[in-house]
All heavy atoms as TSV, in Angstrom:
chain	resi	resn	atom	element	x	y	z
A	1	MET	N	N	12.628	9.763	-25.337
A	1	MET	CA	C	11.808	8.793	-24.635
A	1	MET	C	C	10.381	9.321	-24.553
A	1	MET	O	O	10.154	10.464	-24.215
A	1	MET	CB	C	12.377	8.556	-23.233
A	1	MET	CG	C	11.567	7.580	-22.441
A	1	MET	SD	S	12.164	7.354	-20.773
A	1	MET	CE	C	13.322	6.057	-21.061
A	2	VAL	N	N	9.439	8.471	-24.867
A	2	VAL	CA	C	8.034	8.838	-24.851
A	2	VAL	C	C	7.454	8.497	-23.485
A	2	VAL	O	O	7.648	7.400	-22.968
A	2	VAL	CB	C	7.262	8.086	-25.962
A	2	VAL	CG1	C	5.797	8.421	-25.912
A	2	VAL	CG2	C	7.853	8.409	-27.316
A	3	ALA	N	N	6.732	9.444	-22.902
A	3	ALA	CA	C	6.103	9.215	-21.601
A	3	ALA	C	C	4.920	8.276	-21.758
A	3	ALA	O	O	4.203	8.323	-22.753
A	3	ALA	CB	C	5.655	10.532	-20.996
A	4	LYS	N	N	4.731	7.411	-20.792
A	4	LYS	CA	C	3.596	6.494	-20.815
A	4	LYS	C	C	2.315	7.243	-20.487
A	4	LYS	O	O	2.289	8.109	-19.625
A	4	LYS	CB	C	3.775	5.374	-19.781
A	4	LYS	CG	C	4.712	4.300	-20.189
A	4	LYS	CD	C	4.646	3.177	-19.173
A	4	LYS	CE	C	5.509	2.021	-19.599
A	4	LYS	NZ	N	5.444	0.932	-18.634
A	5	ASN	N	N	1.269	6.893	-21.167
A	5	ASN	CA	C	-0.040	7.433	-20.882
A	5	ASN	C	C	-0.688	6.531	-19.839
A	5	ASN	O	O	-1.044	5.389	-20.130
A	5	ASN	CB	C	-0.883	7.485	-22.151
A	5	ASN	CG	C	-2.262	8.057	-21.901
A	5	ASN	OD1	O	-2.669	8.265	-20.771
A	5	ASN	ND2	N	-2.985	8.320	-22.974
A	6	THR	N	N	-0.825	7.026	-18.616
A	6	THR	CA	C	-1.362	6.180	-17.543
A	6	THR	C	C	-2.813	5.797	-17.768
A	6	THR	O	O	-3.286	4.805	-17.231
A	6	THR	CB	C	-1.229	6.869	-16.173
A	6	THR	OG1	O	-1.893	8.132	-16.227
A	6	THR	CG2	C	0.225	7.072	-15.803
A	7	LEU	N	N	-3.535	6.566	-18.578
A	7	LEU	CA	C	-4.928	6.214	-18.841
A	7	LEU	C	C	-5.035	4.928	-19.648
A	7	LEU	O	O	-5.968	4.154	-19.485
A	7	LEU	CB	C	-5.635	7.352	-19.584
A	7	LEU	CG	C	-5.865	8.615	-18.778
A	7	LEU	CD1	C	-6.484	9.696	-19.665
A	7	LEU	CD2	C	-6.744	8.348	-17.579
A	8	SER	N	N	-4.061	4.689	-20.519
A	8	SER	CA	C	-4.120	3.487	-21.335
A	8	SER	C	C	-3.590	2.256	-20.609
A	8	SER	O	O	-3.828	1.133	-21.036
A	8	SER	CB	C	-3.342	3.683	-22.637
A	8	SER	OG	O	-1.973	3.847	-22.350
A	9	THR	N	N	-2.889	2.443	-19.505
A	9	THR	CA	C	-2.333	1.301	-18.788
A	9	THR	C	C	-3.114	0.944	-17.530
A	9	THR	O	O	-2.877	-0.099	-16.957
A	9	THR	CB	C	-0.862	1.560	-18.397
A	9	THR	OG1	O	-0.798	2.735	-17.589
A	9	THR	CG2	C	0.001	1.721	-19.623
A	10	SER	N	N	-4.007	1.798	-17.084
A	10	SER	CA	C	-4.770	1.476	-15.889
A	10	SER	C	C	-5.931	0.549	-16.254
A	10	SER	O	O	-6.463	0.608	-17.352
A	10	SER	CB	C	-5.282	2.746	-15.207
A	10	SER	OG	O	-6.152	3.440	-16.065
A	11	PRO	N	N	-6.317	-0.312	-15.317
A	11	PRO	CA	C	-7.407	-1.257	-15.608
A	11	PRO	C	C	-8.751	-0.539	-15.671
A	11	PRO	O	O	-8.895	0.557	-15.132
A	11	PRO	CB	C	-7.355	-2.218	-14.425
A	11	PRO	CG	C	-6.756	-1.432	-13.323
A	11	PRO	CD	C	-5.793	-0.481	-13.976
A	12	PRO	N	N	-9.736	-1.141	-16.302
A	12	PRO	CA	C	-11.083	-0.552	-16.310
A	12	PRO	C	C	-11.595	-0.379	-14.876
A	12	PRO	O	O	-11.193	-1.112	-13.965
A	12	PRO	CB	C	-11.925	-1.586	-17.051
A	12	PRO	CG	C	-10.947	-2.381	-17.852
A	12	PRO	CD	C	-9.668	-2.367	-17.062
A	13	TYR	N	N	-12.471	0.576	-14.703
A	13	TYR	CA	C	-12.986	0.910	-13.378
A	13	TYR	C	C	-13.571	-0.306	-12.662
A	13	TYR	O	O	-13.323	-0.515	-11.469
A	13	TYR	CB	C	-14.034	2.018	-13.501
A	13	TYR	CG	C	-14.593	2.460	-12.182
A	13	TYR	CD1	C	-13.842	3.266	-11.331
A	13	TYR	CD2	C	-15.859	2.075	-11.774
A	13	TYR	CE1	C	-14.344	3.674	-10.112
A	13	TYR	CE2	C	-16.367	2.478	-10.557
A	13	TYR	CZ	C	-15.609	3.284	-9.735
A	13	TYR	OH	O	-16.100	3.674	-8.518
A	14	ALA	N	N	-14.330	-1.117	-13.365
A	14	ALA	CA	C	-14.955	-2.297	-12.751
A	14	ALA	C	C	-13.898	-3.285	-12.270
A	14	ALA	O	O	-14.030	-3.884	-11.192
A	14	ALA	CB	C	-15.900	-2.978	-13.730
A	15	VAL	N	N	-12.841	-3.462	-13.041
A	15	VAL	CA	C	-11.769	-4.374	-12.653
A	15	VAL	C	C	-11.036	-3.824	-11.430
A	15	VAL	O	O	-10.737	-4.564	-10.490
A	15	VAL	CB	C	-10.781	-4.587	-13.827
A	15	VAL	CG1	C	-9.561	-5.370	-13.381
A	15	VAL	CG2	C	-11.484	-5.276	-14.979
A	16	GLU	N	N	-10.771	-2.540	-11.445
A	16	GLU	CA	C	-10.091	-1.913	-10.309
A	16	GLU	C	C	-10.910	-2.073	-9.031
A	16	GLU	O	O	-10.380	-2.417	-7.968
A	16	GLU	CB	C	-9.859	-0.434	-10.607
A	16	GLU	CG	C	-8.920	0.242	-9.646
A	16	GLU	CD	C	-8.575	1.653	-10.080
A	16	GLU	OE1	O	-8.875	2.039	-11.212
A	16	GLU	OE2	O	-7.997	2.368	-9.253
A	17	GLY	N	N	-12.212	-1.874	-9.130
A	17	GLY	CA	C	-13.089	-2.040	-7.973
A	17	GLY	C	C	-13.124	-3.478	-7.478
A	17	GLY	O	O	-13.110	-3.737	-6.269
A	18	ALA	N	N	-13.144	-4.419	-8.406
A	18	ALA	CA	C	-13.159	-5.838	-8.030
A	18	ALA	C	C	-11.858	-6.233	-7.337
A	18	ALA	O	O	-11.878	-6.991	-6.359
A	18	ALA	CB	C	-13.383	-6.701	-9.265
A	19	LEU	N	N	-10.733	-5.717	-7.820
A	19	LEU	CA	C	-9.443	-6.020	-7.184
A	19	LEU	C	C	-9.381	-5.447	-5.770
A	19	LEU	O	O	-8.876	-6.089	-4.850
A	19	LEU	CB	C	-8.285	-5.478	-8.019
A	19	LEU	CG	C	-7.960	-6.247	-9.282
A	19	LEU	CD1	C	-6.895	-5.509	-10.085
A	19	LEU	CD2	C	-7.491	-7.654	-8.951
A	20	LYS	N	N	-9.898	-4.243	-5.604
A	20	LYS	CA	C	-9.894	-3.631	-4.265
A	20	LYS	C	C	-10.760	-4.450	-3.298
A	20	LYS	O	O	-10.377	-4.681	-2.162
A	20	LYS	CB	C	-10.368	-2.183	-4.342
A	20	LYS	CG	C	-9.380	-1.289	-5.065
A	20	LYS	CD	C	-9.311	0.067	-4.451
A	20	LYS	CE	C	-8.355	0.947	-5.204
A	20	LYS	NZ	N	-6.987	0.759	-4.830
A	21	GLN	N	N	-11.929	-4.886	-3.774
A	21	GLN	CA	C	-12.806	-5.702	-2.924
A	21	GLN	C	C	-12.159	-7.044	-2.606
A	21	GLN	O	O	-12.237	-7.523	-1.471
A	21	GLN	CB	C	-14.172	-5.914	-3.580
A	21	GLN	CG	C	-15.154	-6.644	-2.685
A	21	GLN	CD	C	-15.408	-5.917	-1.376
A	21	GLN	OE1	O	-15.738	-4.740	-1.365
A	21	GLN	NE2	N	-15.240	-6.621	-0.262
A	22	LEU	N	N	-11.505	-7.643	-3.580
A	22	LEU	CA	C	-10.791	-8.893	-3.345
A	22	LEU	C	C	-9.705	-8.687	-2.297
A	22	LEU	O	O	-9.529	-9.515	-1.404
A	22	LEU	CB	C	-10.199	-9.423	-4.647
A	22	LEU	CG	C	-9.365	-10.697	-4.553
A	22	LEU	CD1	C	-10.177	-11.839	-3.962
A	22	LEU	CD2	C	-8.827	-11.064	-5.923
A	23	GLY	N	N	-8.995	-7.574	-2.389
A	23	GLY	CA	C	-7.958	-7.267	-1.410
A	23	GLY	C	C	-8.520	-7.146	0.001
A	23	GLY	O	O	-7.949	-7.669	0.962
A	24	VAL	N	N	-9.638	-6.480	0.116
A	24	VAL	CA	C	-10.308	-6.351	1.424
A	24	VAL	C	C	-10.691	-7.729	1.952
A	24	VAL	O	O	-10.485	-8.039	3.132
A	24	VAL	CB	C	-11.557	-5.433	1.312
A	24	VAL	CG1	C	-12.419	-5.517	2.564
A	24	VAL	CG2	C	-11.142	-4.001	1.050
A	25	ASN	N	N	-11.223	-8.572	1.081
A	25	ASN	CA	C	-11.622	-9.925	1.487
A	25	ASN	C	C	-10.411	-10.757	1.929
A	25	ASN	O	O	-10.494	-11.505	2.910
A	25	ASN	CB	C	-12.352	-10.636	0.356
A	25	ASN	CG	C	-13.699	-10.014	0.063
A	25	ASN	OD1	O	-14.221	-9.224	0.833
A	25	ASN	ND2	N	-14.250	-10.349	-1.088
A	26	LEU	N	N	-9.303	-10.634	1.196
A	26	LEU	CA	C	-8.094	-11.376	1.572
A	26	LEU	C	C	-7.582	-10.932	2.938
A	26	LEU	O	O	-7.212	-11.759	3.774
A	26	LEU	CB	C	-7.000	-11.179	0.518
A	26	LEU	CG	C	-7.242	-11.841	-0.834
A	26	LEU	CD1	C	-6.182	-11.392	-1.827
A	26	LEU	CD2	C	-7.250	-13.348	-0.701
A	27	LYS	N	N	-7.568	-9.629	3.162
A	27	LYS	CA	C	-7.089	-9.114	4.445
A	27	LYS	C	C	-8.003	-9.552	5.587
A	27	LYS	O	O	-7.532	-9.971	6.649
A	27	LYS	CB	C	-6.993	-7.593	4.407
A	27	LYS	CG	C	-6.379	-7.020	5.662
A	27	LYS	CD	C	-6.111	-5.546	5.533
A	27	LYS	CE	C	-5.394	-5.033	6.764
A	27	LYS	NZ	N	-5.027	-3.618	6.616
A	28	THR	N	N	-9.309	-9.490	5.359
A	28	THR	CA	C	-10.271	-9.922	6.380
A	28	THR	C	C	-10.056	-11.391	6.726
A	28	THR	O	O	-10.032	-11.764	7.907
A	28	THR	CB	C	-11.708	-9.688	5.891
A	28	THR	OG1	O	-11.892	-8.289	5.638
A	28	THR	CG2	C	-12.725	-10.163	6.911
A	29	ALA	N	N	-9.883	-12.228	5.712
A	29	ALA	CA	C	-9.660	-13.664	5.938
A	29	ALA	C	C	-8.372	-13.894	6.723
A	29	ALA	O	O	-8.328	-14.726	7.633
A	29	ALA	CB	C	-9.609	-14.402	4.610
A	30	ARG	N	N	-7.324	-13.150	6.374
A	30	ARG	CA	C	-6.041	-13.305	7.078
A	30	ARG	C	C	-6.180	-12.908	8.543
A	30	ARG	O	O	-5.729	-13.634	9.449
A	30	ARG	CB	C	-4.963	-12.439	6.408
A	30	ARG	CG	C	-3.632	-12.469	7.137
A	30	ARG	CD	C	-2.575	-11.646	6.445
A	30	ARG	NE	N	-2.864	-10.226	6.345
A	30	ARG	CZ	C	-2.677	-9.351	7.345
A	30	ARG	NH1	N	-2.211	-9.748	8.506
A	30	ARG	NH2	N	-2.954	-8.080	7.171
A	31	LEU	N	N	-6.825	-11.787	8.791
A	31	LEU	CA	C	-6.969	-11.308	10.173
A	31	LEU	C	C	-7.879	-12.220	10.998
A	31	LEU	O	O	-7.620	-12.437	12.186
A	31	LEU	CB	C	-7.499	-9.876	10.177
A	31	LEU	CG	C	-6.539	-8.832	9.592
A	31	LEU	CD1	C	-7.208	-7.466	9.535
A	31	LEU	CD2	C	-5.247	-8.774	10.391
A	32	ARG	N	N	-8.911	-12.761	10.404
A	32	ARG	CA	C	-9.799	-13.691	11.120
A	32	ARG	C	C	-9.065	-14.960	11.543
A	32	ARG	O	O	-9.423	-15.594	12.525
A	32	ARG	CB	C	-10.997	-14.063	10.256
A	32	ARG	CG	C	-12.023	-12.981	10.183
A	32	ARG	CD	C	-13.233	-13.421	9.419
A	32	ARG	NE	N	-14.226	-12.363	9.412
A	32	ARG	CZ	C	-15.282	-12.341	8.631
A	32	ARG	NH1	N	-15.491	-13.337	7.791
A	32	ARG	NH2	N	-16.122	-11.345	8.683
A	33	ARG	N	N	-8.045	-15.307	10.784
A	33	ARG	CA	C	-7.247	-16.495	11.110
A	33	ARG	C	C	-6.039	-16.154	11.984
A	33	ARG	O	O	-5.201	-17.001	12.257
A	33	ARG	CB	C	-6.795	-17.170	9.819
A	33	ARG	CG	C	-7.928	-17.834	9.066
A	33	ARG	CD	C	-7.521	-18.226	7.661
A	33	ARG	NE	N	-8.580	-18.909	6.939
A	33	ARG	CZ	C	-9.609	-18.313	6.349
A	33	ARG	NH1	N	-9.726	-16.998	6.389
A	33	ARG	NH2	N	-10.521	-19.016	5.706
A	34	ASN	N	N	-5.961	-14.896	12.393
A	34	ASN	CA	C	-4.855	-14.406	13.226
A	34	ASN	C	C	-3.487	-14.684	12.601
A	34	ASN	O	O	-2.556	-15.096	13.276
A	34	ASN	CB	C	-4.908	-15.006	14.635
A	34	ASN	CG	C	-6.123	-14.533	15.397
A	34	ASN	OD1	O	-6.473	-13.345	15.358
A	34	ASN	ND2	N	-6.798	-15.445	16.064
A	35	LEU	N	N	-3.393	-14.445	11.293
A	35	LEU	CA	C	-2.141	-14.639	10.579
A	35	LEU	C	C	-1.503	-13.283	10.282
A	35	LEU	O	O	-2.211	-12.307	10.016
A	35	LEU	CB	C	-2.380	-15.377	9.256
A	35	LEU	CG	C	-2.914	-16.796	9.350
A	35	LEU	CD1	C	-3.289	-17.317	7.968
A	35	LEU	CD2	C	-1.888	-17.709	9.998
A	36	THR	N	N	-0.194	-13.247	10.307
A	36	THR	CA	C	0.526	-12.038	9.914
A	36	THR	C	C	0.806	-12.098	8.419
A	36	THR	O	O	0.663	-13.150	7.789
A	36	THR	CB	C	1.863	-11.925	10.669
A	36	THR	OG1	O	2.711	-13.014	10.264
A	36	THR	CG2	C	1.661	-11.947	12.180
A	37	LEU	N	N	1.235	-10.977	7.880
A	37	LEU	CA	C	1.646	-10.961	6.479
A	37	LEU	C	C	2.791	-11.943	6.260
A	37	LEU	O	O	2.843	-12.639	5.250
A	37	LEU	CB	C	2.076	-9.558	6.055
A	37	LEU	CG	C	0.965	-8.539	5.864
A	37	LEU	CD1	C	1.549	-7.148	5.661
A	37	LEU	CD2	C	0.075	-8.914	4.706
A	38	ARG	N	N	3.673	-12.023	7.222
A	38	ARG	CA	C	4.817	-12.940	7.125
A	38	ARG	C	C	4.343	-14.397	7.102
A	38	ARG	O	O	4.869	-15.222	6.365
A	38	ARG	CB	C	5.776	-12.706	8.273
A	38	ARG	CG	C	7.062	-13.503	8.157
A	38	ARG	CD	C	8.032	-13.058	9.191
A	38	ARG	NE	N	8.318	-11.653	8.937
A	38	ARG	CZ	C	9.528	-11.145	8.863
A	38	ARG	NH1	N	10.558	-11.900	9.069
A	38	ARG	NH2	N	9.709	-9.871	8.622
A	39	ASP	N	N	3.342	-14.715	7.934
A	39	ASP	CA	C	2.785	-16.084	7.945
A	39	ASP	C	C	2.251	-16.457	6.557
A	39	ASP	O	O	2.542	-17.530	6.037
A	39	ASP	CB	C	1.633	-16.209	8.954
A	39	ASP	CG	C	2.064	-16.057	10.399
A	39	ASP	OD1	O	3.239	-16.304	10.706
A	39	ASP	OD2	O	1.196	-15.665	11.218
A	40	VAL	N	N	1.468	-15.568	5.987
A	40	VAL	CA	C	0.853	-15.833	4.686
A	40	VAL	C	C	1.910	-15.904	3.596
A	40	VAL	O	O	1.860	-16.776	2.733
A	40	VAL	CB	C	-0.220	-14.773	4.355
A	40	VAL	CG1	C	-0.768	-14.964	2.956
A	40	VAL	CG2	C	-1.345	-14.817	5.373
A	41	SER	N	N	2.880	-15.014	3.653
A	41	SER	CA	C	3.923	-15.034	2.622
A	41	SER	C	C	4.709	-16.340	2.665
A	41	SER	O	O	5.070	-16.882	1.628
A	41	SER	CB	C	4.860	-13.827	2.760
A	41	SER	OG	O	5.684	-13.950	3.887
A	42	GLY	N	N	4.939	-16.855	3.857
A	42	GLY	CA	C	5.628	-18.135	3.982
A	42	GLY	C	C	4.822	-19.290	3.423
A	42	GLY	O	O	5.351	-20.185	2.766
A	43	LYS	N	N	3.504	-19.269	3.665
A	43	LYS	CA	C	2.638	-20.336	3.174
A	43	LYS	C	C	2.504	-20.317	1.653
A	43	LYS	O	O	2.382	-21.355	1.017
A	43	LYS	CB	C	1.247	-20.228	3.803
A	43	LYS	CG	C	1.217	-20.576	5.278
A	43	LYS	CD	C	-0.179	-20.344	5.847
A	43	LYS	CE	C	-0.209	-20.588	7.324
A	43	LYS	NZ	N	-0.226	-21.983	7.692
A	44	LEU	N	N	2.523	-19.110	1.072
A	44	LEU	CA	C	2.334	-18.980	-0.371
A	44	LEU	C	C	3.644	-18.956	-1.147
A	44	LEU	O	O	3.635	-19.089	-2.368
A	44	LEU	CB	C	1.550	-17.709	-0.695
A	44	LEU	CG	C	0.127	-17.628	-0.165
A	44	LEU	CD1	C	-0.508	-16.309	-0.563
A	44	LEU	CD2	C	-0.688	-18.792	-0.677
A	45	GLY	N	N	4.742	-18.747	-0.444
A	45	GLY	CA	C	6.021	-18.646	-1.137
A	45	GLY	C	C	6.168	-17.343	-1.896
A	45	GLY	O	O	6.837	-17.279	-2.921
A	46	ALA	N	N	5.516	-16.309	-1.406
A	46	ALA	CA	C	5.593	-14.980	-2.020
A	46	ALA	C	C	6.149	-14.012	-0.986
A	46	ALA	O	O	6.150	-14.299	0.213
A	46	ALA	CB	C	4.217	-14.528	-2.478
A	47	GLY	N	N	6.597	-12.875	-1.437
A	47	GLY	CA	C	7.138	-11.875	-0.533
A	47	GLY	C	C	6.053	-11.180	0.269
A	47	GLY	O	O	4.893	-11.123	-0.145
A	48	VAL	N	N	6.451	-10.653	1.403
A	48	VAL	CA	C	5.508	-9.921	2.266
A	48	VAL	C	C	4.918	-8.739	1.496
A	48	VAL	O	O	3.723	-8.460	1.585
A	48	VAL	CB	C	6.213	-9.438	3.558
A	48	VAL	CG1	C	5.318	-8.531	4.364
A	48	VAL	CG2	C	6.654	-10.635	4.387
A	49	ARG	N	N	5.751	-8.072	0.728
A	49	ARG	CA	C	5.282	-6.916	-0.037
A	49	ARG	C	C	4.218	-7.324	-1.068
A	49	ARG	O	O	3.236	-6.604	-1.265
A	49	ARG	CB	C	6.451	-6.247	-0.733
A	49	ARG	CG	C	6.052	-5.001	-1.457
A	49	ARG	CD	C	7.256	-4.358	-2.102
A	49	ARG	NE	N	7.115	-2.929	-1.948
A	49	ARG	CZ	C	8.070	-2.071	-2.114
A	49	ARG	NH1	N	9.284	-2.497	-2.404
A	49	ARG	NH2	N	7.856	-0.789	-1.990
A	50	ALA	N	N	4.386	-8.462	-1.693
A	50	ALA	CA	C	3.407	-8.939	-2.679
A	50	ALA	C	C	2.058	-9.210	-2.006
A	50	ALA	O	O	1.005	-8.878	-2.557
A	50	ALA	CB	C	3.908	-10.188	-3.380
A	51	ILE	N	N	2.104	-9.779	-0.816
A	51	ILE	CA	C	0.858	-10.059	-0.078
A	51	ILE	C	C	0.194	-8.743	0.310
A	51	ILE	O	O	-1.017	-8.576	0.163
A	51	ILE	CB	C	1.135	-10.920	1.174
A	51	ILE	CG1	C	1.845	-12.225	0.810
A	51	ILE	CG2	C	-0.158	-11.189	1.943
A	51	ILE	CD1	C	1.122	-13.098	-0.174
A	52	ALA	N	N	0.980	-7.802	0.807
A	52	ALA	CA	C	0.431	-6.493	1.190
A	52	ALA	C	C	-0.168	-5.785	-0.024
A	52	ALA	O	O	-1.246	-5.178	0.074
A	52	ALA	CB	C	1.517	-5.637	1.830
A	53	ASP	N	N	0.502	-5.868	-1.161
A	53	ASP	CA	C	-0.023	-5.252	-2.385
A	53	ASP	C	C	-1.331	-5.905	-2.814
A	53	ASP	O	O	-2.252	-5.224	-3.264
A	53	ASP	CB	C	1.001	-5.330	-3.514
A	53	ASP	CG	C	2.159	-4.356	-3.336
A	53	ASP	OD1	O	2.078	-3.470	-2.447
A	53	ASP	OD2	O	3.145	-4.475	-4.085
A	54	ALA	N	N	-1.425	-7.215	-2.676
A	54	ALA	CA	C	-2.666	-7.914	-3.013
A	54	ALA	C	C	-3.803	-7.446	-2.112
A	54	ALA	O	O	-4.928	-7.239	-2.568
A	54	ALA	CB	C	-2.484	-9.423	-2.893
A	55	GLU	N	N	-3.502	-7.243	-0.843
A	55	GLU	CA	C	-4.527	-6.777	0.093
A	55	GLU	C	C	-4.946	-5.346	-0.196
A	55	GLU	O	O	-6.032	-4.929	0.185
A	55	GLU	CB	C	-4.029	-6.902	1.536
A	55	GLU	CG	C	-3.950	-8.333	2.012
A	55	GLU	CD	C	-3.555	-8.466	3.467
A	55	GLU	OE1	O	-3.248	-7.439	4.121
A	55	GLU	OE2	O	-3.540	-9.603	3.962
A	56	LYS	N	N	-4.105	-4.595	-0.870
A	56	LYS	CA	C	-4.448	-3.226	-1.272
A	56	LYS	C	C	-5.166	-3.215	-2.617
A	56	LYS	O	O	-5.634	-2.175	-3.055
A	56	LYS	CB	C	-3.187	-2.370	-1.364
A	56	LYS	CG	C	-2.546	-2.115	-0.027
A	56	LYS	CD	C	-1.250	-1.360	-0.194
A	56	LYS	CE	C	-0.520	-1.263	1.135
A	56	LYS	NZ	N	0.828	-0.711	0.969
A	57	GLY	N	N	-5.215	-4.366	-3.283
A	57	GLY	CA	C	-5.883	-4.447	-4.568
A	57	GLY	C	C	-5.098	-3.853	-5.714
A	57	GLY	O	O	-5.669	-3.430	-6.710
A	58	LYS	N	N	-3.786	-3.848	-5.594
A	58	LYS	CA	C	-2.961	-3.273	-6.657
A	58	LYS	C	C	-3.009	-4.155	-7.895
A	58	LYS	O	O	-2.764	-5.361	-7.816
A	58	LYS	CB	C	-1.514	-3.109	-6.183
A	58	LYS	CG	C	-1.361	-2.015	-5.160
A	58	LYS	CD	C	0.094	-1.720	-4.924
A	58	LYS	CE	C	0.243	-0.540	-4.002
A	58	LYS	NZ	N	1.653	-0.215	-3.806
A	59	PRO	N	N	-3.307	-3.567	-9.055
A	59	PRO	CA	C	-3.412	-4.363	-10.283
A	59	PRO	C	C	-2.075	-4.905	-10.783
A	59	PRO	O	O	-2.052	-5.811	-11.603
A	59	PRO	CB	C	-4.019	-3.385	-11.291
A	59	PRO	CG	C	-3.726	-2.037	-10.753
A	59	PRO	CD	C	-3.644	-2.176	-9.261
A	60	THR	N	N	-0.975	-4.396	-10.280
A	60	THR	CA	C	0.336	-4.873	-10.711
A	60	THR	C	C	0.781	-6.126	-9.981
A	60	THR	O	O	1.799	-6.719	-10.321
A	60	THR	CB	C	1.396	-3.775	-10.525
A	60	THR	OG1	O	1.381	-3.354	-9.155
A	60	THR	CG2	C	1.121	-2.588	-11.429
A	61	THR	N	N	0.031	-6.547	-8.975
A	61	THR	CA	C	0.357	-7.753	-8.228
A	61	THR	C	C	0.112	-8.980	-9.107
A	61	THR	O	O	-0.894	-9.060	-9.804
A	61	THR	CB	C	-0.515	-7.849	-6.963
A	61	THR	OG1	O	-0.330	-6.665	-6.197
A	61	THR	CG2	C	-0.148	-9.052	-6.121
A	62	GLY	N	N	1.030	-9.922	-9.063
A	62	GLY	CA	C	0.914	-11.132	-9.877
A	62	GLY	C	C	-0.341	-11.924	-9.531
A	62	GLY	O	O	-0.715	-12.049	-8.363
A	63	ILE	N	N	-0.965	-12.462	-10.536
A	63	ILE	CA	C	-2.217	-13.208	-10.354
A	63	ILE	C	C	-1.998	-14.448	-9.479
A	63	ILE	O	O	-2.906	-14.874	-8.769
A	63	ILE	CB	C	-2.837	-13.577	-11.720
A	63	ILE	CG1	C	-4.273	-14.061	-11.548
A	63	ILE	CG2	C	-2.004	-14.637	-12.439
A	63	ILE	CD1	C	-5.225	-12.988	-11.161
A	64	ALA	N	N	-0.798	-14.987	-9.464
A	64	ALA	CA	C	-0.506	-16.168	-8.645
A	64	ALA	C	C	-0.688	-15.854	-7.160
A	64	ALA	O	O	-1.095	-16.730	-6.397
A	64	ALA	CB	C	0.908	-16.667	-8.919
A	65	VAL	N	N	-0.406	-14.636	-6.761
A	65	VAL	CA	C	-0.579	-14.242	-5.357
A	65	VAL	C	C	-2.064	-14.272	-5.004
A	65	VAL	O	O	-2.451	-14.751	-3.950
A	65	VAL	CB	C	0.027	-12.850	-5.083
A	65	VAL	CG1	C	-0.265	-12.378	-3.669
A	65	VAL	CG2	C	1.522	-12.866	-5.328
A	66	TYR	N	N	-2.897	-13.752	-5.902
A	66	TYR	CA	C	-4.341	-13.765	-5.655
A	66	TYR	C	C	-4.885	-15.193	-5.601
A	66	TYR	O	O	-5.684	-15.531	-4.747
A	66	TYR	CB	C	-5.091	-12.969	-6.728
A	66	TYR	CG	C	-4.900	-11.472	-6.604
A	66	TYR	CD1	C	-4.073	-10.776	-7.472
A	66	TYR	CD2	C	-5.559	-10.751	-5.615
A	66	TYR	CE1	C	-3.913	-9.405	-7.363
A	66	TYR	CE2	C	-5.405	-9.399	-5.487
A	66	TYR	CZ	C	-4.582	-8.721	-6.374
A	66	TYR	OH	O	-4.420	-7.378	-6.251
A	67	PHE	N	N	-4.457	-16.039	-6.515
A	67	PHE	CA	C	-4.926	-17.424	-6.519
A	67	PHE	C	C	-4.410	-18.196	-5.321
A	67	PHE	O	O	-5.115	-19.046	-4.788
A	67	PHE	CB	C	-4.525	-18.142	-7.805
A	67	PHE	CG	C	-5.429	-17.841	-8.959
A	67	PHE	CD1	C	-4.914	-17.359	-10.141
A	67	PHE	CD2	C	-6.795	-18.032	-8.852
A	67	PHE	CE1	C	-5.744	-17.083	-11.206
A	67	PHE	CE2	C	-7.643	-17.757	-9.917
A	67	PHE	CZ	C	-7.110	-17.279	-11.095
A	68	GLY	N	N	-3.210	-17.902	-4.887
A	68	GLY	CA	C	-2.649	-18.579	-3.724
A	68	GLY	C	C	-3.392	-18.229	-2.445
A	68	GLY	O	O	-3.498	-19.026	-1.531
A	69	GLY	N	N	-3.942	-17.034	-2.401
A	69	GLY	CA	C	-4.672	-16.585	-1.216
A	69	GLY	C	C	-6.100	-17.095	-1.165
A	69	GLY	O	O	-6.776	-16.949	-0.157
A	70	ALA	N	N	-6.527	-17.716	-2.225
A	70	ALA	CA	C	-7.930	-18.177	-2.259
A	70	ALA	C	C	-8.130	-19.446	-1.465
A	70	ALA	O	O	-7.290	-20.225	-1.221
A	70	ALA	CB	C	-8.339	-18.423	-3.705
């Protein structure tokens, strides 16, 4: 089995930074509306973990979660 090279699978620095900023913005919007992660996950039909990952700016989070939070 060949080990994966994490350098080739990680997003470019600019993309990673944009995802992190988007995550911060999503979390700020959720908190300003006094919503819990569970509230948002119910509204979007996504898991609580997916919402939390989006707020952390994880690049592995499905794009539908990001669009649903917009």
